[in-house]
Steps between C-alpha positions, in 0.01 A plus 500: 500500500512317167142607423588861572804475273284361218241777541766771496668351194165472323424865580839612372456294185157652442624857525802426285285364214221754546709778343398618153856620430684250281860423602733406214849354507784484247364165380133606477538858371508439124208258497298701751530858377392408147159386623389855590369761259597764755700459822679705765814346648660605828869418535569508873728401787355357825708739714386813311287733716325661201416152370343405833293818496381427146405136571144547644414757232630268228302205641176701510552626146570147373166376632311780326689478172471125449130557420567789263398471135756403379661362820816673619756276671712629787829314535793512738858377464742464793826645367708355784423155355392544138804698391498406131153645441577817694830550315319446169286809566777712652353513850730706724266623776198376690218489439523530121167470317465433128203453265488202261275439199472146361832407660694805378606788722295808409668746736557608858205549733495860624153506654375521861609248766165468681252225409233725347762688300659177372158367397402817319835534325517137384138496386595793284785298348287197408299459181390793282496847658120506465290184517217473248165418663282303260194437714312609811661205681846635407398847620364377834804282562737791431329746736476240780854577610669659800655771280320768302404409145564752220272409210465659159151451353493575128224438248751525215837645412568849637781738598411441865549125457839556337606724788367253758712220357808725497445586866456131581841430343677759716305457826455122506717460809279743693144406398298207361365580153230334288294605199187377329271560204258223594143632444363326809768651726442845351127463558549378857733785594337777299829615346608499135812720463623542854773415750368387838678404823310243706561491877541155662184400686667475841622863474164644399324735743200728524709817462668422166386392156550132414659598170683802360440609140761691302349817356798635304613469139748257344810675641710220657643727772149597610399134516805421715426796726142375541617152599762621746323791667124469447417138585598476869168614637469712814735281705692249293692194621861622500767227486877492435414385147276795398668804653513655153125561535539702820735784415240780512512728806372556761460128569356371827587135570327290766704200617345196671486120480366517145459148360216420260594130498514423872271776630282661231238608755753679720669650196171648381402616850786750522505587132132598508580749775776650290267515199239681707749779566653494152166578334506843665837593346464398134753670269668660803673207670589148385449203733635146515508204738807279550612196696708631790742207492578558133574866576669473839791716380258778400331482838839540664576802279188667638606439861214255556706184558413488872129475407539234230355225721180695564172341389394836361619629161787746472475805275759707319496756220748563220507857368742715301587669830587185694354206691226538759393228748168488682600495866154412627311170512328417173133592467286648226488832686876512564580408140270769365648764733851390403426551129336838564804614700729369226322709236503804728879469557449462875721193536874481562685249280676213676877482479775344702668799656689626799316776689528848355757691708336744740778754442691581180803726452663619178599141416159332467439135585279327243296191582237326290212701648649842424702419187247648255462813710874560530619381160236431236247777566748770599563796268863520615782283368596218732824313548 
């Protein structure tokens, strides 16, 4: 019994110290926060449901960001105990997240609450908006990352370089930027006045290019449009943190147990099948793959919640005319037919609705399924 107690205590101690989130108190705050060039602090209460939901995402982000260059510290403060610190920063709700630079509060955190979104946002807040790469080693280290790398390669000064740096300043919380004029890097890459987006190795596939080159002029809006809309490939990895890149319609999303950390082989297995279909619909339909647990609310909105536990992917389409679920088992053939029917307007959009009344008198009964017919698309006035 005593041995078991010791083992359990040791296990609990291990997991309690294994966290990469730093916990500060009233007595340790001033000395601790000043040690970090950049830090994100969560002011929380143990009973707060939103705080509990954030905890695993925050922990995962902390592990990734501690190895950032420069490191980004993730901190938490229990406001039910450390009241002086929380009062100092005017914390009135939980969780409250604030960004600190060299010990001084820089502002409120208004970014995503998922781990990948937190990582991307905080990387964008640390260091210069664009990192200068001074050697091939710097270049290779920068592109060996789980996020895309946006790199400006310039032989000298140019209008494109000026615009690139301006875009980096405004989009730093969305993308990772770097620039170089190193002759060896320019020779290795074959570029000398260009902006190139490099795809992380684990996301590369035989259907897409490994890098995307910007072919426009020095217009900053065109550069932003390129980064947001033209670098996803045929079926990009859609997460809660990059939804801004998936606003084009029609968009077909395939949901499954997507996880390139725990199951890269399985993640690629299903994605390759989506890519095989997507190549037949270039410039007609946009495709993406998503983790079904991260988008469980979307799956429910499509009426697919009862199939969420299936081993097979779930499919749904967003269009300007509504939302369309695939009500068949996933396969390459069924996905292709679904997209063809979508383009041919053969599908009925999903909506939560009572049945359309079989009989109508002068006073019509409107339900979700006949609302457009009775109200929106009717030439007569409606009350």
